PAZAPA-919776 format. One record per residue: residue number from 1; residue in three letters; x, y, z negated of N, C-alpha, C in turn. Coordinates in steps of 0.2 Angstrom, whole numbers, plus 5000, padded with zeros to 4 digits. Layout:
<sites>
  nr rest neast nnorth  nup caeast canorth caup ceast cnorth  cup
 NUM  ALA     X      Y    Z      X       Y    Z     X      Y    Z
...
</sites>
This chain:
<sites>
  nr rest neast nnorth  nup caeast canorth caup ceast cnorth  cup
   1  UNK  5034   5109 5087   5032    5116 5088  5036   5120 5084
   2  UNK  5037   5126 5085   5041    5131 5082  5038   5138 5081
   3  UNK  5038   5141 5075   5036    5147 5074  5042   5152 5071
   4  UNK  5042   5158 5073   5047    5163 5072  5046   5165 5064
   5  UNK  5040   5165 5062   5039    5167 5055  5035   5161 5051
   6  UNK  5029   5161 5052   5025    5156 5047  5021   5151 5051
   7  UNK  5021   5145 5048   5017    5140 5051  5019   5137 5057
   8  UNK  5024   5132 5057   5026    5129 5063  5020   5125 5066
   9  UNK  5016   5122 5062   5011    5117 5065  5004   5121 5065
  10  UNK  5002   5124 5059   4995    5127 5058  4996   5133 5053
  11  UNK  4992   5138 5055   4992    5144 5050  4984   5145 5049
  12  UNK  4983   5145 5042   4977    5147 5039  4977   5153 5035
  13  UNK  4973   5158 5038   4973    5164 5034  4966   5166 5033
  14  UNK  4964   5167 5027   4957    5168 5025  4952   5163 5028
  15  UNK  4954   5157 5028   4950    5152 5031  4951   5145 5028
  16  UNK  4946   5141 5028   4946    5135 5024  4943   5129 5029
  17  UNK  4948   5127 5034   4946    5122 5038  4946   5115 5035
  18  UNK  4943   5110 5038   4944    5103 5036  4949   5100 5041
  19  UNK  4954   5097 5038   4959    5094 5043  4960   5087 5040
  20  UNK  4959   5082 5045   4958    5075 5043  4962   5071 5049
  21  UNK  4966   5066 5046   4969    5061 5050  4973   5064 5055
  22  UNK  4978   5069 5053   4982    5072 5058  4989   5070 5056
  23  UNK  4994   5071 5060   5001    5071 5059  5005   5077 5061
  24  UNK  5009   5079 5056   5013    5085 5057  5020   5083 5057
  25  UNK  5023   5083 5063   5030    5080 5063  5035   5084 5067
  26  UNK  5040   5086 5064   5046    5090 5068  5044   5097 5069
  27  UNK  5040   5100 5065   5038    5107 5066  5043   5111 5063
  28  UNK  5044   5117 5065   5050    5122 5062  5047   5129 5061
  29  UNK  5048   5132 5056   5046    5139 5055  5051   5142 5049
  30  UNK  5051   5149 5049   5054    5152 5043  5051   5150 5036
  31  UNK  5044   5150 5036   5040    5148 5031  5035   5143 5033
  32  UNK  5035   5137 5030   5029    5132 5031  5031   5129 5038
  33  UNK  5035   5124 5038   5036    5120 5044  5030   5116 5046
  34  UNK  5026   5114 5042   5020    5110 5044  5014   5115 5044
  35  UNK  5011   5116 5038   5005    5121 5037  5006   5127 5032
  36  UNK  5004   5133 5035   5004    5138 5030  4997   5141 5028
  37  UNK  4996   5141 5022   4990    5143 5019  4990   5150 5016
  38  UNK  4986   5155 5017   4986    5161 5014  4979   5163 5013
  39  UNK  4977   5164 5007   4970    5166 5005  4965   5160 5008
  40  UNK  4967   5154 5008   4964    5149 5011  4964   5143 5007
  41  UNK  4958   5139 5007   4957    5133 5003  4955   5127 5008
  42  UNK  4959   5125 5013   4957    5120 5017  4957   5113 5013
  43  UNK  4953   5108 5017   4952    5101 5014  4957   5097 5019
  44  UNK  4962   5094 5016   4967    5091 5020  4967   5083 5018
  45  UNK  4965   5079 5022   4964    5072 5020  4967   5067 5026
  46  UNK  4971   5062 5023   4974    5057 5027  4978   5060 5032
  47  UNK  4982   5064 5030   4987    5067 5035  4994   5066 5033
  48  UNK  4999   5065 5037   5006    5064 5036  5010   5070 5038
  49  UNK  5015   5072 5034   5020    5078 5035  5027   5074 5036
  50  UNK  5029   5074 5041   5036    5071 5042  5041   5075 5046
  51  UNK  5047   5076 5043   5053    5079 5046  5051   5086 5048
  52  UNK  5047   5090 5045   5046    5097 5046  5051   5101 5042
  53  UNK  5053   5107 5045   5058    5111 5042  5057   5118 5042
  54  UNK  5058   5121 5036   5058    5128 5035  5062   5131 5030
  55  UNK  5063   5137 5029   5067    5140 5024  5063   5139 5017
  56  UNK  5057   5140 5017   5053    5138 5011  5046   5134 5013
  57  UNK  5045   5129 5009   5039    5125 5011  5040   5121 5017
  58  UNK  5045   5115 5017   5046    5111 5023  5040   5108 5026
  59  UNK  5036   5105 5021   5029    5102 5024  5024   5107 5024
  60  UNK  5023   5110 5018   5017    5115 5017  5019   5121 5013
  61  UNK  5016   5127 5014   5017    5133 5010  5010   5135 5008
  62  UNK  5009   5137 5002   5003    5140 4999  5004   5146 4996
  63  UNK  5000   5152 4998   5001    5158 4994  4994   5160 4993
  64  UNK  4992   5161 4986   4985    5163 4985  4979   5158 4987
  65  UNK  4981   5152 4988   4977    5147 4991  4976   5141 4986
  66  UNK  4971   5137 4987   4970    5131 4983  4967   5126 4987
  67  UNK  4971   5123 4991   4969    5117 4996  4967   5111 4992
  68  UNK  4963   5107 4995   4962    5100 4992  4966   5095 4996
  69  UNK  4971   5092 4994   4975    5088 4997  4974   5080 4995
  70  UNK  4972   5076 4999   4970    5069 4997  4973   5064 5002
  71  UNK  4976   5059 5000   4978    5053 5003  4983   5055 5009
  72  UNK  4988   5060 5007   4992    5062 5012  5000   5060 5010
  73  UNK  5004   5060 5015   5011    5058 5014  5016   5063 5016
  74  UNK  5020   5065 5012   5026    5070 5014  5032   5067 5013
  75  UNK  5035   5066 5019   5041    5062 5020  5047   5065 5024
  76  UNK  5053   5066 5021   5058    5068 5025  5058   5075 5028
  77  UNK  5054   5079 5024   5054    5087 5025  5059   5091 5022
  78  UNK  5061   5096 5025   5067    5100 5022  5066   5107 5022
  79  UNK  5067   5110 5016   5067    5117 5015  5074   5119 5013
  80  UNK  5077   5124 5017   5083    5127 5016  5084   5131 5009
  81  UNK  5079   5132 5006   5079    5136 5000  5074   5132 4995
  82  UNK  5068   5133 4995   5063    5130 4990  5057   5126 4993
  83  UNK  5056   5121 4989   5050    5117 4991  5050   5112 4997
  84  UNK  5054   5107 4997   5055    5103 5002  5048   5100 5005
  85  UNK  5044   5097 5000   5038    5094 5002  5032   5100 5002
  86  UNK  5031   5103 4997   5026    5109 4996  5029   5114 4992
  87  UNK  5027   5121 4994   5029    5127 4990  5022   5130 4988
  88  UNK  5022   5131 4982   5016    5134 4979  5017   5141 4976
  89  UNK  5014   5146 4978   5015    5153 4976  5008   5156 4974
  90  UNK  5007   5156 4967   5001    5159 4964  4995   5155 4967
  91  UNK  4996   5148 4967   4991    5144 4970  4990   5138 4965
  92  UNK  4984   5135 4966   4982    5129 4961  4978   5124 4965
  93  UNK  4982   5120 4969   4978    5115 4973  4977   5109 4969
  94  UNK  4973   5105 4972   4971    5098 4969  4974   5093 4974
  95  UNK  4979   5089 4971   4983    5084 4975  4982   5077 4972
  96  UNK  4979   5073 4976   4977    5067 4974  4979   5061 4979
  97  UNK  4982   5056 4976   4983    5050 4980  4988   5051 4985
  98  UNK  4993   5055 4984   4998    5057 4989  5005   5054 4987
  99  UNK  5009   5054 4992   5016    5051 4991  5021   5057 4994
 100  UNK  5027   5057 4990   5032    5062 4992  5039   5058 4991
 101  UNK  5042   5057 4997   5048    5053 4997  5053   5056 5002
 102  UNK  5059   5056 5000   5064    5059 5005  5064   5066 5007
 103  UNK  5060   5070 5003   5060    5077 5005  5066   5081 5001
 104  UNK  5068   5086 5004   5075    5089 5002  5074   5097 5001
 105  UNK  5076   5099 4996   5077    5107 4995  5084   5108 4994
 106  UNK  5087   5113 4998   5094    5115 4997  5095   5118 4990
 107  UNK  5089   5121 4987   5090    5124 4981  5085   5121 4976
 108  UNK  5079   5122 4975   5075    5120 4970  5068   5117 4973
 109  UNK  5066   5112 4969   5060    5109 4971  5060   5104 4977
 110  UNK  5063   5098 4976   5063    5094 4982  5056   5091 4984
 111  UNK  5052   5089 4979   5045    5087 4981  5041   5093 4981
 112  UNK  5040   5096 4975   5035    5102 4975  5039   5108 4971
 113  UNK  5038   5114 4974   5040    5120 4970  5034   5124 4968
 114  UNK  5034   5125 4961   5028    5129 4959  5030   5135 4956
 115  UNK  5028   5141 4959   5029    5147 4956  5022   5150 4954
 116  UNK  5021   5152 4948   5015    5155 4945  5009   5151 4948
 117  UNK  5010   5145 4947   5005    5140 4950  5003   5135 4945
 118  UNK  4997   5132 4946   4995    5126 4941  4991   5121 4945
 119  UNK  4995   5117 4949   4991    5112 4953  4989   5106 4948
 120  UNK  4984   5103 4951   4981    5097 4947  4984   5091 4952
 121  UNK  4988   5086 4949   4991    5081 4953  4989   5075 4950
 122  UNK  4985   5070 4953   4983    5064 4950  4984   5058 4955
 123  UNK  4987   5053 4952   4989    5047 4956  4994   5048 4962
 124  UNK  4999   5052 4961   5004    5053 4966  5010   5049 4964
 125  UNK  5014   5048 4970   5021    5045 4969  5026   5049 4972
 126  UNK  5031   5050 4968   5037    5054 4970  5043   5050 4969
 127  UNK  5047   5049 4974   5053    5045 4974  5058   5047 4979
 128  UNK  5065   5048 4977   5070    5049 4981  5070   5056 4985
 129  UNK  5066   5061 4981   5067    5068 4984  5073   5071 4980
 130  UNK  5075   5076 4984   5082    5079 4981  5081   5087 4982
 131  UNK  5084   5089 4976   5085    5097 4976  5093   5098 4974
 132  UNK  5096   5102 4977   5103    5103 4976  5104   5106 4969
 133  UNK  5099   5110 4967   5100    5114 4961  5096   5111 4955
 134  UNK  5089   5112 4955   5085    5109 4950  5078   5107 4953
 135  UNK  5076   5102 4949   5069    5099 4951  5068   5095 4957
 136  UNK  5072   5089 4957   5071    5085 4963  5064   5083 4964
 137  UNK  5060   5081 4959   5053    5079 4960  5049   5085 4960
 138  UNK  5048   5089 4954   5044    5095 4953  5048   5100 4950
 139  UNK  5048   5106 4952   5050    5112 4949  5045   5117 4947
 140  UNK  5045   5119 4941   5040    5124 4938  5043   5130 4936
 141  UNK  5041   5136 4938   5043    5142 4936  5037   5147 4935
 142  UNK  5036   5148 4928   5030    5151 4926  5023   5147 4928
 143  UNK  5024   5141 4928   5019    5136 4931  5017   5130 4926
 144  UNK  5011   5128 4925   5009    5123 4921  5005   5118 4924
 145  UNK  5008   5114 4928   5003    5109 4932  5001   5103 4928
 146  UNK  4995   5100 4930   4993    5094 4926  4995   5088 4930
 147  UNK  4998   5083 4927   5001    5078 4930  4998   5071 4927
 148  UNK  4994   5068 4930   4991    5062 4928  4991   5056 4932
 149  UNK  4993   5050 4929   4993    5044 4933  4998   5044 4939
 150  UNK  5003   5048 4938   5009    5049 4943  5015   5045 4941
 151  UNK  5019   5044 4947   5026    5040 4946  5031   5045 4949
 152  UNK  5036   5047 4945   5042    5051 4947  5048   5047 4945
 153  UNK  5051   5044 4951   5057    5039 4950  5062   5040 4955
 154  UNK  5068   5041 4953   5074    5042 4957  5074   5048 4961
 155  UNK  5072   5053 4958   5072    5060 4961  5079   5063 4958
 156  UNK  5082   5067 4963   5088    5070 4961  5088   5078 4962
 157  UNK  5090   5083 4958   5091    5081 4951  5085   5082 4947
 158  UNK  5084   5079 4941   5078    5079 4937  5071   5077 4941
 159  UNK  5067   5074 4937   5061    5072 4939  5056   5078 4939
 160  UNK  5056   5082 4933   5052    5088 4932  5057   5093 4928
 161  UNK  5057   5098 4932   5062    5104 4929  5057   5110 4927
 162  UNK  5058   5113 4921   5054    5118 4919  5059   5124 4918
 163  UNK  5058   5129 4922   5062    5135 4922  5062   5139 4916
 164  UNK  5056   5140 4913   5056    5145 4907  5051   5142 4902
 165  UNK  5050   5145 4897   5045    5144 4891  5038   5144 4894
 166  UNK  5037   5148 4898   5030    5148 4901  5027   5142 4905
 167  UNK  5032   5138 4906   5031    5132 4910  5030   5126 4906
 168  UNK  5023   5124 4905   5022    5119 4900  5017   5114 4904
 169  UNK  5020   5110 4908   5016    5105 4911  5012   5100 4906
 170  UNK  5006   5098 4908   5003    5093 4904  5004   5086 4908
 171  UNK  5008   5082 4905   5009    5075 4909  5007   5070 4905
 172  UNK  5002   5066 4908   5000    5060 4904  4999   5054 4908
 173  UNK  4999   5048 4905   4998    5041 4909  5002   5041 4915
 174  UNK  5009   5043 4914   5013    5043 4920  5020   5040 4919
 175  UNK  5023   5037 4924   5029    5034 4924  5035   5039 4926
 176  UNK  5039   5041 4921   5043    5047 4922  5050   5044 4920
 177  UNK  5055   5044 4925   5062    5041 4924  5065   5046 4919
 178  UNK  5068   5043 4914   5071    5047 4908  5066   5049 4903
 179  UNK  5060   5048 4904   5054    5049 4899  5052   5056 4899
 180  UNK  5045   5057 4897   5043    5064 4897  5037   5064 4891
 181  UNK  5037   5069 4887   5032    5069 4882  5025   5070 4884
 182  UNK  5021   5065 4881   5014    5065 4883  5010   5059 4882
 183  UNK  5004   5059 4882   5000    5053 4880  5001   5048 4886
 184  UNK  5002   5042 4884   5002    5036 4889  5008   5036 4894
 185  UNK  5013   5040 4893   5019    5041 4898  5023   5035 4896
 186  UNK  5027   5032 4901   5032    5027 4901  5038   5028 4904
 187  UNK  5043   5025 4903   5050    5026 4906  5052   5019 4908
 188  UNK  5050   5017 4913   5051    5010 4916  5051   5009 4923
 189  UNK  5056   5006 4926   5056    5005 4933  5049   5003 4936
 190  UNK  5046   5007 4941   5040    5005 4943  5039   4999 4947
 191  UNK  5045   4997 4950   5046    4991 4954  5041   4991 4960
 192  UNK  5043   4996 4964   5039    4997 4970  5041   4991 4975
 193  UNK  5037   4989 4980   5038    4984 4984  5045   4984 4988
 194  UNK  5046   4990 4991   5051    4992 4995  5052   4999 4996
 195  UNK  5055   5003 4990   5055    5010 4991  5061   5012 4995
 196  UNK  5060   5017 4999   5055    5022 4999  5049   5020 5005
 197  UNK  5051   5014 5008   5047    5013 5014  5040   5010 5012
 198  UNK  5040   5007 5006   5033    5004 5004  5033   5005 4997
 199  UNK  5028   5010 4995   5028    5012 4988  5022   5009 4984
 200  UNK  5020   5003 4987   5015    4999 4983  5018   4996 4977
 201  UNK  5014   4994 4972   5017    4991 4966  5018   4983 4967
 202  UNK  5024   4980 4965   5024    4973 4965  5021   4970 4959
 203  UNK  5021   4964 4959   5016    4960 4953  5018   4962 4947
 204  UNK  5025   4963 4945   5028    4963 4939  5028   4971 4937
 205  UNK  5026   4976 4940   5026    4983 4939  5023   4984 4933
 206  UNK  5027   4988 4928   5023    4991 4922  5018   4996 4923
 207  UNK  5017   4998 4929   5013    5004 4930  5005   5001 4932
 208  UNK  5005   4994 4933   4999    4991 4934  4994   4992 4927
 209  UNK  4988   4994 4928   4983    4995 4922  4986   5000 4917
 210  UNK  4991   5004 4919   4993    5008 4914  4991   5015 4914
 211  UNK  4987   5017 4919   4984    5023 4919  4978   5025 4916
 212  UNK  4974   5030 4917   4968    5031 4914  4963   5032 4919
 213  UNK  4957   5030 4918   4951    5031 4923  4948   5038 4922
 214  UNK  4950   5041 4917   4947    5048 4916  4950   5053 4921
 215  UNK  4946   5055 4925   4948    5060 4931  4952   5057 4937
 216  UNK  4952   5050 4937   4955    5046 4942  4951   5046 4948
 217  UNK  4954   5046 4954   4949    5045 4960  4946   5038 4960
 218  UNK  4941   5037 4963   4937    5031 4964  4941   5026 4968
 219  UNK  4945   5028 4973   4949    5024 4978  4956   5026 4978
 220  UNK  4960   5022 4981   4967    5024 4981  4969   5027 4988
 221  UNK  4975   5027 4989   4977    5030 4996  4975   5027 5002
 222  UNK  4974   5020 5002   4971    5016 5007  4964   5014 5006
 223  UNK  4960   5018 5002   4953    5017 5001  4952   5010 4997
 224  UNK  4957   5007 4993   4955    5002 4988  4952   5005 4982
 225  UNK  4947   5001 4980   4942    5003 4974  4947   5003 4968
 226  UNK  4947   5009 4964   4950    5009 4957  4944   5008 4952
 227  UNK  4946   5005 4946   4952    5001 4945  4950   4994 4948
 228  UNK  4956   4990 4949   4955    4983 4952  4956   4979 4946
 229  UNK  4960   4981 4941   4961    4977 4935  4958   4980 4929
 230  UNK  4961   4979 4923   4958    4982 4917  4958   4989 4917
 231  UNK  4962   4993 4920   4962    5000 4921  4965   5002 4927
 232  UNK  4965   5009 4928   4968    5012 4934  4976   5011 4934
 233  UNK  4979   5010 4939   4986    5009 4940  4989   5016 4941
 234  UNK  4995   5017 4939   4999    5023 4940  5001   5023 4948
 235  UNK  5002   5029 4951   5004    5030 4958  4998   5030 4963
 236  UNK  5000   5030 4969   4996    5031 4975  4992   5025 4977
 237  UNK  4995   5019 4975   4992    5013 4977  4989   5009 4971
 238  UNK  4983   5006 4972   4981    5002 4967  4983   4995 4969
 239  UNK  4985   4991 4963   4988    4984 4965  4982   4979 4965
 240  UNK  4982   4975 4970   4978    4970 4971  4982   4963 4970
 241  UNK  4980   4959 4965   4984    4953 4964  4984   4949 4971
 242  UNK  4991   4947 4972   4993    4943 4977  4994   4947 4984
 243  UNK  4993   4953 4984   4993    4958 4990  5000   4959 4992
 244  UNK  5005   4959 4987   5011    4960 4989  5017   4955 4988
 245  UNK  5014   4949 4987   5019    4943 4986  5019   4938 4992
 246  UNK  5025   4935 4993   5025    4930 4998  5026   4932 5006
 247  UNK  5027   4928 5009   5027    4929 5017  5023   4924 5020
 248  UNK  5020   4926 5026   5016    4922 5030  5020   4921 5037
 249  UNK  5022   4914 5038   5025    4913 5044  5020   4913 5050
 250  UNK  5023   4915 5056   5018    4914 5062  5019   4907 5064
 251  UNK  5013   4906 5068   5012    4899 5071  5010   4900 5078
 252  UNK  5014   4897 5082   5013    4898 5090  5008   4893 5092
 253  UNK  5004   4895 5097   4999    4891 5099  4992   4894 5100
 254  UNK  4987   4891 5102   4980    4894 5102  4977   4894 5096
 255  UNK  4974   4900 5094   4971    4902 5088  4963   4901 5089
 256  UNK  4960   4897 5085   4953    4895 5086  4949   4898 5079
 257  UNK  4944   4901 5080   4940    4903 5074  4936   4897 5071
 258  UNK  4937   4896 5065   4934    4891 5061  4928   4894 5057
 259  UNK  4922   4892 5058   4917    4895 5054  4916   4891 5048
 260  UNK  4913   4894 5043   4911    4890 5036  4915   4893 5031
 261  UNK  4914   4891 5025   4917    4892 5019  4924   4889 5018
 262  UNK  4929   4894 5016   4936    4891 5016  4937   4891 5008
 263  UNK  4940   4886 5005   4942    4886 4998  4949   4885 4998
 264  UNK  4952   4888 4992   4959    4887 4991  4961   4880 4989
 265  UNK  4966   4878 4992   4968    4871 4990  4975   4871 4988
 266  UNK  4977   4869 4982   4984    4869 4979  4988   4863 4982
 267  UNK  4994   4864 4983   4998    4858 4985  5003   4860 4990
 268  UNK  5007   4855 4992   5013    4857 4997  5010   4856 5004
 269  UNK  5012   4861 5009   5010    4861 5015  5015   4858 5020
 270  UNK  5014   4853 5024   5019    4850 5028  5016   4850 5035
 271  UNK  5021   4851 5041   5018    4851 5047  5017   4844 5050
 272  UNK  5012   4844 5055   5011    4837 5059  5011   4839 5066
 273  UNK  5015   4834 5069   5016    4835 5076  5011   4831 5080
 274  UNK  5010   4833 5086   5005    4830 5090  4999   4834 5092
 275  UNK  4995   4830 5096   4989    4834 5099  4984   4835 5093
 276  UNK  4981   4841 5093   4976    4843 5088  4969   4843 5091
 277  UNK  4964   4840 5089   4958    4839 5092  4952   4842 5086
 278  UNK  4947   4845 5088   4942    4847 5083  4937   4841 5082
 279  UNK  4935   4841 5075   4930    4836 5073  4925   4840 5069
 280  UNK  4919   4839 5070   4914    4843 5067  4912   4840 5060
 281  UNK  4910   4844 5055   4908    4841 5049  4910   4846 5043
 282  UNK  4908   4844 5037   4909    4848 5031  4916   4848 5029
 283  UNK  4919   4853 5027   4926    4853 5024  4925   4855 5017
 284  UNK  4928   4851 5013   4928    4852 5005  4935   4852 5003
 285  UNK  4936   4856 4997   4943    4857 4994  4945   4850 4991
 286  UNK  4952   4849 4992   4955    4843 4988  4961   4846 4985
 287  UNK  4962   4844 4979   4968    4846 4975  4973   4840 4976
 288  UNK  4979   4843 4976   4985    4838 4975  4990   4839 4981
 289  UNK  4995   4835 4981   5000    4836 4987  4998   4833 4993
 290  UNK  5000   4836 4998   4998    4833 5005  5005   4831 5008
 291  UNK  5005   4825 5011   5010    4822 5013  5010   4821 5021
 292  UNK  5015   4821 5025   5014    4821 5032  5012   4814 5035
 293  UNK  5009   4814 5040   5008    4808 5044  5012   4806 5050
 294  UNK  5016   4801 5050   5020    4799 5056  5016   4796 5061
 295  UNK  5018   4797 5067   5016    4794 5073  5012   4798 5078
 296  UNK  5009   4795 5083   5006    4799 5088  4999   4801 5086
 297  UNK  4997   4807 5087   4990    4810 5085  4986   4810 5091
 298  UNK  4981   4807 5092   4976    4807 5098  4970   4809 5096
 299  UNK  4966   4811 5101   4959    4813 5100  4955   4807 5099
 300  UNK  4949   4808 5094   4945    4803 5093  4938   4804 5096
 301  UNK  4935   4799 5100   4929    4801 5103  4924   4799 5098
 302  UNK  4918   4802 5099   4912    4801 5094  4912   4805 5088
 303  UNK  4907   4804 5084   4906    4808 5078  4911   4806 5073
 304  UNK  4911   4799 5071   4916    4797 5066  4913   4798 5060
 305  UNK  4911   4793 5056   4909    4793 5049  4912   4790 5044
 306  UNK  4919   4788 5046   4923    4785 5041  4921   4778 5039
 307  UNK  4916   4775 5042   4914    4768 5040  4916   4763 5045
 308  UNK  4920   4765 5051   4922    4760 5056  4916   4759 5061
 309  UNK  4918   4756 5066   4913    4755 5072  4913   4748 5074
 310  UNK  4907   4745 5075   4907    4739 5078  4911   4733 5075
 311  UNK  4913   4729 5079   4917    4723 5077  4924   4725 5074
 312  UNK  4926   4731 5075   4932    4733 5072  4932   4734 5065
 313  UNK  4926   4736 5062   4925    4737 5055  4924   4730 5052
 314  UNK  4922   4725 5055   4920    4719 5052  4927   4714 5053
 315  UNK  4931   4715 5057   4937    4711 5058  4943   4715 5056
 316  UNK  4946   4713 5050   4952    4717 5048  4958   4715 5052
 317  UNK  4957   4709 5055   4963    4707 5059  4964   4709 5066
 318  UNK  4959   4714 5068   4959    4717 5075  4964   4722 5076
 319  UNK  4968   4724 5071   4973    4729 5073  4971   4736 5073
 320  UNK  4964   4737 5071   4961    4744 5071  4961   4747 5065
 321  UNK  4963   4744 5059   4963    4747 5053  4956   4746 5049
 322  UNK  4956   4747 5043   4950    4746 5039  4946   4752 5039
 323  UNK  4939   4752 5037   4935    4758 5036  4938   4762 5031
 324  UNK  4941   4759 5025   4944    4763 5020  4950   4768 5022
 325  UNK  4954   4765 5026   4960    4769 5029  4957   4775 5034
 326  UNK  4952   4773 5038   4950    4778 5042  4947   4784 5038
 327  UNK  4943   4782 5033   4940    4788 5029  4945   4791 5025
 328  UNK  4950   4788 5023   4956    4792 5019  4959   4796 5024
 329  UNK  4961   4794 5030   4964    4798 5035  4960   4804 5037
 330  UNK  4954   4803 5037   4949    4809 5039  4950   4814 5033
 331  UNK  4949   4812 5027   4950    4816 5021  4956   4820 5021
 332  UNK  4962   4816 5022   4968    4819 5022  4969   4825 5027
 333  UNK  4967   4823 5033   4968    4828 5038  4964   4834 5037
 334  UNK  4958   4833 5034   4954    4839 5032  4957   4843 5027
 335  UNK  4961   4840 5023   4965    4844 5018  4970   4849 5021
 336  UNK  4973   4846 5027   4978    4850 5030  4975   4857 5032
 337  UNK  4969   4856 5035   4966    4862 5038  4965   4867 5033
 338  UNK  4962   4865 5027   4960    4869 5022  4967   4873 5019
 339  UNK  4972   4869 5018   4978    4873 5016  4980   4878 5021
 340  UNK  4980   4876 5027   4982    4881 5032  4978   4887 5032
 341  UNK  4971   4886 5031   4967    4892 5031  4968   4896 5025
 342  UNK  4970   4893 5019   4971    4897 5013  4977   4901 5014
 343  UNK  4982   4899 5018   4988    4904 5019  4986   4909 5025
 344  UNK  4980   4909 5027   4979    4914 5032  4981   4913 5039
 345  UNK  4982   4906 5041   4984    4904 5047  4978   4900 5050
 346  UNK  4975   4902 5056   4970    4898 5059  4973   4894 5064
 347  UNK  4973   4887 5064   4976    4883 5069  4970   4880 5074
 348  UNK  4972   4877 5079   4968    4875 5084  4964   4869 5081
 349  UNK  4957   4869 5082   4953    4864 5080  4951   4865 5073
 350  UNK  4946   4860 5071   4944    4860 5064  4947   4855 5059
 351  UNK  4948   4850 5062   4951    4844 5057  4956   4840 5061
 352  UNK  4961   4838 5058   4966    4833 5061  4964   4826 5060
 353  UNK  4964   4822 5064   4963    4815 5063  4968   4811 5067
 354  UNK  4970   4805 5064   4975    4801 5068  4971   4795 5070
 355  UNK  4971   4793 5076   4968    4787 5078  4971   4781 5076
 356  UNK  4968   4776 5073   4971    4770 5070  4972   4765 5075
</sites>
């Protein structure tokens, strides 16, 4: 969409709509490529602003407005002058659980440009935003925003730039590259999973449990409860142990739902070739290493109790194996299923047994 003057996507004048689950992409205007707010305080939730373009306010422009912006992403927006992501003029919005990455201002304020404004920004992540002159992350002119539990990293030039002595931001419990004065602030690589595509925190991030619960949102950008650990994390995403580590490989074949309790089993996982058949019964966790079984895997008829059947159980020389070996094999194959399930992979059948 294109507008000759203001608001390539939406114009709000003396109105306060609720805008939810919307995408503003590739819109163009002289002022506010995505949304233009004048004397308005809309509620904007779960929206994305991508590759919008304007002279001022690539993603959003606010004048005499105080919108509530929650769980939104501003990515790849461009301002040919000021405010690649958001431009604020005499406005004081509340911005929570939002991400700003890859936004560009040809002059000032790659992520956010503040003029005579005092926004409240909580649990936001700014990375790889660019301003040709000043304030790659946040630019303040006669403005004193409140920045809490935020991450500003790899923004060019400067993470936070204050134009004058009247600009005195309150920054606390935030990760600021190069450091910033304030309670609980740190200067350490946040160790994103894969910036800028994935701004979740990896397991070793110093931002985990480093924020403050005071004034923090109850949930993160994807509705995960906060705090998950000892305290609230910095940034838009709350870290859940194990959520960003490792890879799960796909398994070809039929996927069958297995009902019942699944317990985590530690040990090595190895593949078994052959036909897989279901066996009913209780599955219990077993610790230790699981080794492969060589040979043909065939279906076993009957319930099978691990005690052997008929003369085969009485005669060890019949070539059918002992009851102890049958029971051990049943337990071993049950272990394979549990390990597969603990990796999040559902395989065909409930238990693997090898016919002896």
